[in-house]
C-alpha positions as CSV (number, residue, x, y, z in Angstrom):
1,M,-11.8,14.1,-7.2
2,E,-11.3,11.7,-5.3
3,A,-8.0,9.8,-6.9
4,V,-6.4,13.6,-6.4
5,L,-6.9,13.7,-2.8
6,A,-5.9,10.9,-2.2
7,A,-2.1,11.2,-3.6
8,N,-2.3,14.6,-1.6
9,P,-2.9,13.6,2.4
10,G,-3.6,17.5,3.9
11,L,-4.7,19.2,-0.4
12,G,-8.8,19.2,1.2
13,A,-7.8,21.4,4.1
14,L,-5.7,24.1,1.8
15,G,-9.1,25.0,0.7
16,A,-10.4,26.2,-2.7
17,V,-7.8,28.3,-4.0
18,L,-4.2,27.8,-3.1
19,N,-1.1,29.4,-2.1
20,A,1.4,29.6,-5.3
21,G,3.9,26.5,-5.3
22,V,1.5,24.4,-3.9
23,R,2.7,21.3,-5.9
24,I,-0.1,18.8,-5.9
25,L,0.1,14.9,-7.9
26,L,-2.1,14.0,-10.1
27,P,-2.4,10.1,-10.4
28,D,-2.7,8.5,-13.8
29,L,-6.6,7.4,-14.3
30,E,-7.7,4.9,-15.4
31,T,-8.9,5.2,-19.6
32,S,-12.5,3.4,-20.3
33,T,-13.1,1.4,-23.4
34,P,-14.4,3.8,-26.0
35,M,-19.0,3.3,-25.9
36,E,-20.1,2.5,-29.6
37,T,-22.0,5.2,-30.6
38,A,-24.6,4.7,-33.3
39,Q,-25.8,7.5,-36.1
40,L,-29.5,8.5,-35.6
41,W,-29.9,10.8,-38.7
42,G,-28.5,10.9,-41.8
């Protein structure tokens, strides 16, 4: 959320419902390394 607001100055001032045609830049998110999983049963 913070990255989207940082990439789109003034977006938070538009409110929760945006008008049609408002352009929002969605920045690439950092991907994390997948965690190893352990199977507990079966």
